[in-house]
C-alpha positions as a Markdown table, in Angstrom:
| # | Residue | x | y | z |
|---|---|---|---|---|
| 1 | Met | 95.4 | 64.0 | -4.6 |
| 2 | Ala | 92.3 | 62.0 | -3.7 |
| 3 | Asp | 90.5 | 59.8 | -6.2 |
| 4 | Thr | 87.6 | 62.2 | -6.3 |
| 5 | Leu | 87.6 | 65.9 | -6.0 |
| 6 | Glu | 85.8 | 67.4 | -3.0 |
| 7 | His | 85.3 | 70.8 | -4.8 |
| 8 | Pro | 85.5 | 70.2 | -8.5 |
| 9 | Glu | 84.2 | 73.7 | -9.2 |
| 10 | Lys | 87.5 | 75.0 | -7.7 |
| 11 | Ala | 89.8 | 72.5 | -9.4 |
| 12 | Ser | 92.2 | 73.4 | -12.2 |
| 13 | Ala | 92.0 | 71.8 | -15.6 |
| 14 | Asp | 95.0 | 69.6 | -14.8 |
| 15 | Glu | 93.4 | 68.4 | -11.5 |
| 16 | Leu | 90.2 | 67.6 | -13.3 |
| 17 | Ile | 92.0 | 65.5 | -15.9 |
| 18 | Glu | 94.0 | 63.8 | -13.2 |
| 19 | Ala | 90.8 | 62.9 | -11.3 |
| 20 | Val | 89.2 | 61.5 | -14.4 |
| 21 | Asp | 92.3 | 59.4 | -15.2 |
| 22 | Gln | 92.4 | 58.0 | -11.6 |
| 23 | Asp | 88.7 | 57.2 | -11.8 |
| 24 | Thr | 89.2 | 55.4 | -15.1 |
| 25 | Glu | 92.2 | 53.5 | -13.8 |
| 26 | Arg | 90.2 | 52.4 | -10.8 |
| 27 | Arg | 87.3 | 51.2 | -12.9 |
| 28 | Met | 89.8 | 49.4 | -15.3 |
| 29 | Ala | 91.3 | 47.6 | -12.3 |
| 30 | Gln | 88.0 | 45.9 | -11.6 |
| 31 | Ala | 88.0 | 44.1 | -15.0 |
| 32 | Thr | 88.7 | 40.4 | -15.2 |
| 33 | Leu | 91.7 | 40.2 | -17.4 |
| 34 | Pro | 94.1 | 37.4 | -18.3 |
| 35 | Asp | 97.2 | 37.0 | -16.1 |
| 36 | Pro | 100.3 | 36.8 | -18.5 |
| 37 | Thr | 102.4 | 35.2 | -15.8 |
| 38 | Val | 100.1 | 32.1 | -15.5 |
| 39 | Asp | 100.5 | 29.2 | -17.9 |
| 40 | Met | 98.4 | 26.0 | -18.2 |
| 41 | Pro | 98.2 | 23.0 | -20.6 |
| 42 | Glu | 96.2 | 23.6 | -23.7 |
| 43 | Ala | 93.9 | 20.7 | -22.8 |
| 44 | Glu | 93.0 | 22.3 | -19.5 |
| 45 | Ala | 92.4 | 25.7 | -21.2 |
| 46 | Arg | 90.0 | 24.1 | -23.7 |
| 47 | Glu | 88.1 | 22.4 | -20.9 |
| 48 | Leu | 87.8 | 25.7 | -18.9 |
| 49 | Leu | 86.6 | 27.5 | -22.0 |
| 50 | Ala | 84.0 | 24.8 | -22.8 |
| 51 | Ser | 82.8 | 24.9 | -19.2 |
| 52 | Phe | 82.6 | 28.6 | -19.2 |
| 53 | Arg | 80.6 | 28.7 | -22.4 |
| 54 | Arg | 78.1 | 26.2 | -21.0 |
| 55 | Thr | 77.7 | 28.5 | -17.9 |
| 56 | Arg | 77.5 | 31.6 | -20.1 |
| 57 | Asp | 74.7 | 30.0 | -22.2 |
| 58 | Ala | 72.7 | 29.3 | -19.1 |
| 59 | Tyr | 72.7 | 33.0 | -18.2 |
| 60 | Arg | 72.3 | 34.3 | -21.8 |
| 61 | Gly | 70.2 | 37.4 | -21.9 |
| 62 | Arg | 70.8 | 38.5 | -18.3 |
| 63 | Phe | 72.9 | 41.5 | -17.5 |
| 64 | Ala | 74.8 | 40.0 | -14.6 |
| 65 | Ala | 75.5 | 36.5 | -13.3 |
| 66 | Pro | 77.1 | 35.1 | -10.0 |
| 67 | Val | 80.8 | 34.7 | -10.3 |
| 68 | Ser | 80.5 | 31.6 | -8.1 |
| 69 | Glu | 79.0 | 29.8 | -11.1 |
| 70 | Leu | 82.2 | 30.0 | -13.0 |
| 71 | Pro | 84.2 | 26.8 | -13.4 |
| 72 | Ala | 87.3 | 28.5 | -12.0 |
| 73 | Asp | 88.5 | 31.8 | -10.8 |
| 74 | Gly | 87.6 | 34.5 | -13.4 |
| 75 | Val | 91.2 | 35.5 | -14.0 |
| 76 | Arg | 92.0 | 31.8 | -14.6 |
| 77 | Val | 89.1 | 31.5 | -17.1 |
| 78 | Ala | 90.3 | 34.7 | -18.9 |
| 79 | Thr | 93.9 | 33.4 | -18.9 |
| 80 | Ala | 92.7 | 30.1 | -20.5 |
| 81 | Ile | 91.0 | 32.0 | -23.3 |
| 82 | Ala | 94.1 | 34.1 | -23.9 |
| 83 | Ile | 96.3 | 31.0 | -24.1 |
| 84 | Leu | 94.0 | 29.4 | -26.7 |
| 85 | Ala | 93.9 | 32.7 | -28.7 |
| 86 | Arg | 97.6 | 32.3 | -29.4 |
| 87 | Thr | 97.0 | 29.5 | -31.9 |
| 88 | Ala | 93.3 | 30.1 | -32.8 |
| 89 | Ser | 92.0 | 31.1 | -36.2 |
| 90 | Pro | 90.8 | 34.7 | -36.7 |
| 91 | Glu | 87.2 | 33.4 | -36.6 |
| 92 | Glu | 87.8 | 31.6 | -33.3 |
| 93 | Arg | 89.6 | 34.6 | -31.8 |
| 94 | Arg | 86.5 | 36.7 | -32.6 |
| 95 | His | 84.4 | 34.3 | -30.5 |
| 96 | Gln | 87.0 | 34.3 | -27.7 |
| 97 | Leu | 86.8 | 38.1 | -27.5 |
| 98 | Glu | 83.1 | 37.8 | -27.1 |
| 99 | Asp | 83.7 | 35.2 | -24.3 |
| 100 | Leu | 86.0 | 37.7 | -22.5 |
| 101 | Val | 83.4 | 40.5 | -22.8 |
| 102 | Asp | 80.7 | 38.2 | -21.4 |
| 103 | Leu | 83.0 | 37.1 | -18.6 |
| 104 | Gln | 82.9 | 40.7 | -17.3 |
| 105 | Ala | 79.2 | 40.3 | -16.3 |
| 106 | Phe | 80.1 | 37.6 | -13.7 |
| 107 | Val | 80.2 | 39.5 | -10.4 |
| 108 | Pro | 79.8 | 38.6 | -6.7 |
| 109 | Asp | 76.3 | 38.3 | -5.5 |
| 110 | Pro | 74.3 | 40.0 | -8.2 |
| 111 | Pro | 70.5 | 40.5 | -7.6 |
| 112 | Asp | 68.2 | 37.9 | -9.0 |
| 113 | Val | 66.6 | 40.5 | -11.3 |
| 114 | Leu | 68.8 | 43.2 | -12.8 |
| 115 | Arg | 67.5 | 45.2 | -15.7 |
| 116 | Pro | 68.4 | 48.6 | -17.2 |
| 117 | Thr | 66.3 | 51.5 | -15.7 |
| 118 | Pro | 66.2 | 55.2 | -16.6 |
| 119 | Thr | 68.4 | 55.8 | -13.5 |
| 120 | Pro | 71.8 | 54.2 | -14.1 |
| 121 | Asp | 72.3 | 51.2 | -11.9 |
| 122 | Pro | 75.8 | 51.3 | -10.2 |
| 123 | Leu | 76.4 | 47.6 | -10.8 |
| 124 | Leu | 75.4 | 47.8 | -14.4 |
| 125 | Glu | 77.6 | 50.8 | -14.9 |
| 126 | Ser | 80.6 | 49.0 | -13.2 |
| 127 | Ile | 80.0 | 46.0 | -15.6 |
| 128 | Arg | 80.0 | 48.3 | -18.6 |
| 129 | Trp | 83.3 | 49.8 | -17.5 |
| 130 | Arg | 84.7 | 46.3 | -17.1 |
| 131 | Gln | 83.6 | 45.5 | -20.6 |
| 132 | Ala | 85.2 | 48.6 | -22.0 |
| 133 | Ala | 88.4 | 47.9 | -20.1 |
| 134 | Leu | 88.5 | 44.4 | -21.4 |
| 135 | Met | 88.1 | 45.5 | -25.0 |
| 136 | Ala | 90.7 | 48.2 | -24.6 |
| 137 | Tyr | 93.1 | 45.5 | -23.2 |
| 138 | Ala | 92.3 | 42.8 | -25.8 |
| 139 | Met | 92.3 | 45.2 | -28.9 |
| 140 | Asn | 95.3 | 47.1 | -27.7 |
| 141 | His | 93.6 | 50.5 | -27.5 |
| 142 | Val | 95.3 | 53.4 | -25.8 |
| 143 | Ser | 92.6 | 53.7 | -23.1 |
| 144 | Ala | 89.3 | 52.3 | -21.9 |
| 145 | Met | 87.7 | 55.8 | -22.1 |
| 146 | Gly | 87.0 | 55.7 | -25.8 |
| 147 | Asp | 85.6 | 52.2 | -25.7 |
| 148 | His | 83.3 | 53.2 | -22.8 |
| 149 | Asn | 82.2 | 56.2 | -24.9 |
| 150 | Ala | 81.4 | 53.8 | -27.7 |
| 151 | Ile | 79.0 | 51.7 | -25.6 |
| 152 | Arg | 77.8 | 54.3 | -23.1 |
| 153 | Asp | 74.3 | 54.4 | -24.7 |
| 154 | Arg | 73.6 | 50.7 | -24.4 |
| 155 | Trp | 73.7 | 47.9 | -21.9 |
| 156 | Thr | 75.2 | 44.6 | -23.1 |
| 157 | Ala | 73.5 | 41.5 | -22.0 |
| 158 | Ile | 75.4 | 38.2 | -21.6 |
| 159 | Gly | 75.5 | 36.6 | -25.1 |
| 160 | Asp | 75.3 | 40.0 | -26.8 |
| 161 | Ala | 79.0 | 40.9 | -26.7 |
| 162 | Arg | 79.3 | 41.0 | -30.5 |
| 163 | Ala | 77.1 | 44.1 | -30.7 |
| 164 | Ala | 79.3 | 46.0 | -28.2 |
| 165 | Ile | 82.5 | 45.0 | -30.0 |
| 166 | Asp | 81.0 | 46.2 | -33.3 |
| 167 | Leu | 80.2 | 49.6 | -31.7 |
| 168 | Val | 83.7 | 49.9 | -30.3 |
| 169 | Asn | 85.2 | 49.0 | -33.7 |
| 170 | Gln | 83.0 | 51.6 | -35.5 |
| 171 | Tyr | 83.8 | 54.3 | -32.9 |
| 172 | Arg | 87.5 | 53.7 | -33.3 |
| 173 | Glu | 87.4 | 53.6 | -37.1 |
| 174 | Thr | 85.3 | 56.8 | -37.3 |
| 175 | Gln | 87.7 | 58.5 | -34.9 |
| 176 | Ala | 90.7 | 57.4 | -36.8 |
| 177 | Gly | 89.1 | 58.4 | -40.1 |
| 178 | Gly | 88.2 | 61.8 | -38.8 |
| 179 | Phe | 91.8 | 62.5 | -37.7 |
| 180 | Ala | 93.2 | 61.2 | -41.0 |
| 181 | Ala | 90.8 | 63.4 | -43.1 |
| 182 | Leu | 91.7 | 66.5 | -41.0 |
| 183 | Ala | 95.4 | 65.9 | -41.6 |
| 184 | Ala | 95.0 | 65.2 | -45.3 |
| 185 | Trp | 92.7 | 68.1 | -46.1 |
| 186 | Phe | 95.3 | 70.9 | -46.1 |
| 187 | Ile | 97.6 | 68.8 | -48.3 |
| 188 | Ala | 95.1 | 67.4 | -50.8 |
| 189 | Ala | 92.8 | 70.4 | -51.2 |
| 190 | Pro | 95.6 | 72.8 | -52.1 |
| 191 | Ile | 96.9 | 70.2 | -54.6 |
| 192 | Gly | 93.4 | 70.5 | -56.2 |
| 193 | Leu | 93.7 | 74.3 | -56.3 |
| 194 | Gly | 97.2 | 74.0 | -57.9 |
| 195 | Leu | 95.9 | 71.6 | -60.5 |
| 196 | Ala | 93.1 | 74.0 | -61.5 |
| 197 | Val | 95.6 | 76.8 | -61.8 |
| 198 | Ile | 98.2 | 74.7 | -63.8 |
| 199 | Thr | 95.6 | 73.4 | -66.2 |
| 200 | Gly | 94.2 | 76.9 | -66.8 |
| 201 | Leu | 90.8 | 76.2 | -65.3 |
| 202 | Ala | 91.3 | 78.9 | -62.7 |
| 203 | Arg | 93.7 | 81.5 | -61.3 |
| 204 | Pro | 95.2 | 81.9 | -57.9 |
| 205 | Ser | 92.4 | 83.3 | -55.6 |
| 206 | Ile | 92.0 | 84.3 | -52.0 |
| 207 | Ala | 88.4 | 83.3 | -52.2 |
| 208 | Ala | 89.4 | 79.8 | -53.2 |
| 209 | Ile | 91.9 | 79.6 | -50.3 |
| 210 | Val | 89.2 | 80.7 | -47.9 |
| 211 | Gly | 86.8 | 78.1 | -49.3 |
| 212 | Ile | 89.4 | 75.4 | -48.8 |
| 213 | Ala | 89.8 | 76.5 | -45.2 |
| 214 | Ile | 86.1 | 76.5 | -44.6 |
| 215 | Gly | 85.8 | 73.1 | -46.2 |
| 216 | Trp | 88.3 | 71.7 | -43.6 |
| 217 | Phe | 85.5 | 71.8 | -41.0 |
| 218 | Gly | 83.7 | 69.2 | -43.0 |
| 219 | Ala | 86.7 | 66.8 | -43.1 |
| 220 | Pro | 85.8 | 65.0 | -39.9 |
| 221 | Phe | 82.4 | 64.0 | -41.4 |
| 222 | Leu | 84.2 | 62.7 | -44.5 |
| 223 | Gly | 86.6 | 60.7 | -42.3 |
| 224 | Ala | 83.8 | 59.4 | -40.1 |
| 225 | Ala | 82.0 | 58.1 | -43.2 |
| 226 | Val | 85.1 | 56.3 | -44.3 |
| 227 | Gly | 85.5 | 54.9 | -40.8 |
| 228 | Arg | 81.9 | 53.6 | -40.8 |
| 229 | Phe | 82.6 | 51.9 | -44.1 |
| 230 | Glu | 85.8 | 50.3 | -42.8 |
| 231 | Ala | 84.0 | 49.1 | -39.7 |
| 232 | Arg | 81.3 | 47.4 | -41.8 |
| 233 | Met | 84.0 | 45.8 | -43.9 |
| 234 | Glu | 85.7 | 44.4 | -40.8 |
| 235 | Arg | 82.5 | 42.5 | -39.8 |
| 236 | Ser | 81.5 | 41.5 | -43.4 |
| 237 | Ala | 81.5 | 38.0 | -44.8 |
| 238 | Leu | 84.1 | 39.2 | -47.3 |
| 239 | Arg | 86.6 | 40.0 | -44.5 |
| 240 | Arg | 86.2 | 36.4 | -43.2 |
| 241 | Ser | 86.3 | 34.6 | -46.6 |
| 242 | Arg | 88.7 | 36.9 | -48.5 |
| 243 | Pro | 90.7 | 38.9 | -45.9 |
| 244 | Met | 93.4 | 40.1 | -48.3 |
| 245 | Leu | 90.8 | 41.3 | -50.8 |
| 246 | Ala | 88.8 | 43.0 | -48.1 |
| 247 | Gly | 91.9 | 44.7 | -46.8 |
| 248 | Arg | 92.8 | 46.1 | -50.2 |
| 249 | Leu | 89.3 | 47.4 | -50.8 |
| 250 | Glu | 89.4 | 49.2 | -47.4 |
| 251 | Val | 92.7 | 50.8 | -48.3 |
| 252 | Leu | 91.6 | 51.7 | -51.9 |
| 253 | Ile | 88.2 | 53.2 | -51.0 |
| 254 | Gly | 89.4 | 54.7 | -47.7 |
| 255 | Phe | 92.5 | 56.4 | -49.2 |
| 256 | Gly | 90.6 | 57.3 | -52.3 |
| 257 | Ala | 87.9 | 59.2 | -50.3 |
| 258 | Ile | 90.2 | 60.9 | -47.9 |
| 259 | Ala | 92.7 | 61.9 | -50.6 |
| 260 | Leu | 90.6 | 62.5 | -53.7 |
| 261 | Val | 87.6 | 64.2 | -52.3 |
| 262 | Pro | 89.6 | 67.2 | -51.0 |
| 263 | Val | 91.5 | 67.4 | -54.3 |
| 264 | Ile | 88.2 | 67.5 | -56.2 |
| 265 | Phe | 86.9 | 70.1 | -53.7 |
| 266 | Gly | 90.0 | 72.2 | -54.3 |
| 267 | Val | 89.5 | 72.1 | -58.1 |
| 268 | Val | 85.8 | 72.9 | -57.8 |
| 269 | Val | 86.3 | 75.8 | -55.4 |
| 270 | Ala | 89.0 | 77.3 | -57.6 |
| 271 | Val | 86.9 | 77.1 | -60.7 |
| 272 | Leu | 83.9 | 78.6 | -59.0 |
| 273 | Ala | 85.9 | 81.5 | -57.6 |
| 274 | Ala | 87.3 | 82.1 | -61.1 |
| 275 | Arg | 83.9 | 81.9 | -62.8 |
| 276 | Leu | 82.3 | 84.3 | -60.3 |
| 277 | Gly | 85.3 | 86.7 | -60.6 |
| 278 | Leu | 86.1 | 86.6 | -56.9 |
| 279 | Pro | 89.4 | 88.0 | -55.7 |
């Protein structure tokens, strides 16, 4: 099948999905990624990174820069950064990821002036896809599509990579939290109903079961709130200074919210149904 559908209105669902996948793969292939088959001395890698950062700083605030200004081929620069990341501290790896995102804005022959406009610019959009593909690659995400969705409402200037990375992290955390809350709801909420019955606060009730089922539709919002909290924790000073403590707080608060809120909801719904005399 062709990369693009000539008559999408006549295509089946599978054909549409396949076309989207092919388009995404094509856009991902344009990203400047490290080459795992290439090795180089650490001293050379450090010099390449330092040279790239000087070049990046010269173009800070712009949305595209000429690839000819790089100190070496883009793939080699990305490879140098990946080599240094093997032994870098977590704080330095954070900056190296920003370097890799900024590297995606170095393209052949960009216009002297390139700014976001109400009509999406094809070059800017291709750079945004490159940035999404790089983050998906570097953070081991299942696809670039989600990362692109996370940054689709903003353009990332050179030097502003941290904001895009934070958006991707928050998007992924809220997505994961939503799925976790959906899965936990129909386990934890019935437990709350059972506790209300066992303790004599309520009796078995169809209305309570229906209430729990309706409440399930709010679970994604609960999970998203947990995800936003965890995303903030990930970029907090506490995460950098006390990573173990921050990790335990994330688990405690995240698990507590996703597990305890539906339990409490189940108890409350059961008690209300009993007090109102509902069947």
